[in-house]
ZAGU-895571 format. One record per residue (C-alpha): x, z, y. Coordinates in pm, whole numbers, plus 50000, padded with zeros to 5 digits. Example, Ala and Ser with C-alpha at 12.3 -4.5 7.8 and 13.67 -1.06 7.14 Angstrom:
<sites>
512305078049550/513675071449894/
</sites>
This chain:
<sites>
437019279465775/440319292165894/442109266866127/445379261266163/446849254066531/450229235666492/451979231866815/455109213866807/457039218967121/460329209467334/461539232067664/457969245967764/459009272667893/457119272168213/454039267468026/453759278667686/452629316467786/450099303667919/448809283267590/449259310367403/447389333667647/444229307067590/444639305567189/444869344867115/441359345467212/439989319567015/437359326966743/439349337266404/439929328466128/442519313166281/446399310766274/449309295166555/451959276766370/454219272966631/457659244966574/460129246066793/462499212266788/465389229366945/464539237567291/467299244867514/465969265767735/463489305167692/460849286567477/461809305267176/461789336967312/458849336767479/457219326967195/459049356666952/457449381867224/453889367467099/454449365866729/455459400966789/452239409966888/450259390766710/450029383766315/448859349666311/451139333766541/454169320566341/457449305166480/459739278366339/462579257766416/462619220566322/464829195466534/463719160366504/460619133366633/457229150066754/456009131566436/458889150766183/458249185066399/454689181866362/454349174966000/456769204165900/454329224366070/451189209565868/453229219565602/453309254665719/449999257265802/447319275165586/444269264865690/441639238265611/440769223265985/444239217066095/444299214566476/446609201066740/447339204867155/450389206567389/452909229667513/451809220367858/448149220967789/445549250767813/442829257767572/438969267967664/438139300367537/435619282167315/438099250867211/438119264866819/434749277866792/433679241566909/435739223966674/434629239966385/431139235866462/431519195366496/433669194066147/430389220465979/428529193666071/429989172265819/432639151266093/436489145465933/438079146566249/437239159366573/438339151066944/437639170967210/437379168167576/440569167867736/440619175968134/443959162768346/445189193568601/447719184968870/447839159769141/444579148369204/445629109069237/447059112768856/444249136668724/441539105868786/443579078668612/441449069468272/442569061467922/443389032067799/440879033067495/441389010167159/438839008666873/438839003366550/435919001066268/433219018466543/435359043466679/437509051266965/440789059266821/443119067267142/442009100967187/445729118867204/446589143766944/446559175267240/442889177467166/441949166766769/441329185866437/441499171066110/440419182965773/443499189465608/442449165865264/442609135565572/445899144865692/446999149865333/445719117665214/446759094365491/450179107865505/450279131565830/451929114466118/454509080466105/457849100166191/458919057866291/456829063066615/458519076466972/455009074867086/451669068467012/451609085866683/448649101166726/447169068266770/448509057266416/447309085966257/443829079766398/443959043566305/444979051865941/442459079765901/440069060066001/440649032065836/440459052165518/437349055865590/437389093165764/434889095766038/435829107066384/433219129366614/433859136266972/432779169967110/432709174767458/432559213067486/435719216467288/437719214667616/441609215367661/442929216868074/446019193268014/448849195568318/449819158768396/453359151968473/454999172468774/457079146868947/456719109969002/460149103868703/457889123168474/455199099668570/456909070368520/458919080968236/455419089768037/454139056868134/456989037368022/457019050067676/453489050867617/453779013667649/456739015367363/454029029667174/451249003867204/453968980367123/454909003666823/451449002166687/451358959466739/454648959666521/452848981966204/449418970066266/449278933866384/447438921066728/444808948866855/444398930267149/440568920967033/440298958566979/440178970967347/437098966867562/438268940167812/434908947568070/435128992068033/439208982168125/437858964568432/435808986568547/437929017068528/439419028468857/442199007468996/444549023269245/447799022669332/448589050369063/446829032468783/448999000068904/452299014168853/451469035868549/450148998768409/453748983568517/455779008668402/453669005468044/454148967568053/457618971668088/457478995967840/455928972667594/457838943567671/461298965267638/460998974667299/459458943467210/463058923367303/465498954067228/463728977867029/464458991966652/461658970866484/463618978966111/460808997566003/457968972066079/457828932266196/461078918466239/464838931566168/466528951366399/468528933966655/
</sites>
């Protein structure tokens, strides 16, 4: 089964070489489809050097939202299995092999283990899980793979989303009856934000994404596991992250563009 790794990147000059170095050693057959969303740094220049050396790496430029750029990459991909990761990530050498193994066992979607690297206090922060039809659909797209036919059936990413487009995709795929498996041996190392501003900004927009999810899919509070959330490590950074996320959630609720789903635009 050929695997297409679709990368939607922007301004990843500092990280993209590390990611591509980790991808060129993956189990074949595979290809890397890089979609640059109009970077303003040297990202494309770095990728072009890899394109010249490796015929399974291709580069395209497609500005737009994360959903728009990634959907374009899916259209350009040739593989039967479409995998996603981020420009600020590094893949374990057995990442693709483990993804392929899980899909070969009969599942439609596979999520791998994400290990955060960076400031230790931020590394230890846990993901807020969201469940639907018995599956955790909050796995981030920086370590997921889908059978091509699943993406074609559900229509890829919803380009309306600012963030949480990956959770929405997981929701729709599971809703359509597809199975989602977790493989802890399929590992991606993900860099945490390098600045306090970046940390708060990410938390805020994650909150916006969660509100977008409720506007599209209705009330989702019953799909969270409150006991598990309560048992998570609650340090000062977790509380600050929660506060920023709530600000994003409430901000989009009051002022956001909701014309596609829910009430009219304000």
